[in-house]
N, C-alpha and C positions, 0 to 999 in steps of 0.2 A: 591530585592523587595523593592520598596519605599512605605512606609507606609503614608497615608495622614495626620495623626495627629502625629507630632513629639514633639511639645511643651508640657512640663510637665503640665502646667496648662490646655491646652486644653484637654488632656487625662484624667486629673482628672475630668473635667467638664463632659466629655464623660461618665465616669464610674457612676458619680453621677446622671447624666441624665438617664441612663439606669436603675439604682437601683430605682430612683424615679418613673419611668413609669412602671416598672414591678411591684412594690409595694408588692412584696412577699420575705421573706428572702431567700438567695441562698447560696449554699454551694460554697467553693472556686472554685473547679473544673467547675462547671457550670457557675459561673460569669466569670471565665477566658475564658472559651470557647465562651461564648456569646460576650464578648468584642472583641476577637481577630478573630472571624469567618469571618467577611467581610474584614478583612486585613485593616483596619482603623488605628489599633493600633498593635505593635509588642508585642510579649509575654514577653520580658524582660521590656520594658517600661510600659506595665501594671502591672507588679509585683512590680516595683519600686514605681509607682504612688498609687497603691492599699495599699501598706504597710504604705506610707506616710499619706493617708487618714485615715487609722486606727490610726495612731499616733496622728493626730490632732482631732481625735474623730468626723470626719465627717461620718465615718462608724463604726457601733457597731457589736460586735460578741456576738451572742446568741447561746445556744445549744438546737438543736431540734432533738429527738430521738437519743441521743448520739453523734450527729454530729455537728460540727461548721457550723453555718450559718450567713450571713452577710446582713445587711440592713442599712438604713440611720439613722442617729441621726436627731434631729430636726435642728441642725445646718447644716447637710449635706443637708437636705431637702430644707431649705432655700437657700443655695448655689446654688443647682441644679435648683431650679425655677429662681432664679435671674440671673444666668449666661447661661442658656440653649440657649439663643439667640445669644451667641458668637460662637456657632457651626453652621455650614452650614445646612440649613433645609433638604436638601437632605440626608446628612449624618445621622442626627437625624432620619428622617422618615425610611430610609433603614436599619438602625441598629435595631430600634425598632422592625419594622416588622420581621427581621431575628431573633431577640431574642424571640419573641412571637411564631414564627414557631418552633425554636429549643426546646422551653419549652413544646410545644404541642406534638412534636415528642417524647420528653423525657417522658412526662406523659403517652403516649400510647405504650411506650417500643419500638418505632422505632428508627432508626439511620438517 
């Protein structure tokens, strides 16, 4: 399987873009599933980039109902808005549409 996004910078922008446009804190598993579901990003690439984004404080961790959730810091939000145009528009639109569908299914208890 050849993933469309291989460059770490592109993957980080992709993760920031999705978090910025979803605009609600997500637990790690949900964020992982949203990022890799359309096969733009591989799971190991996601994990490596995600933890680097946390280390650079572009993503922050907060506890909600006893579970860790992740959202953008102000720095991460600024980076997402400034760099999102580096990603193909079709990738952005498809991924965001899939992410919103995923969250809606999850909210309604469907798979």
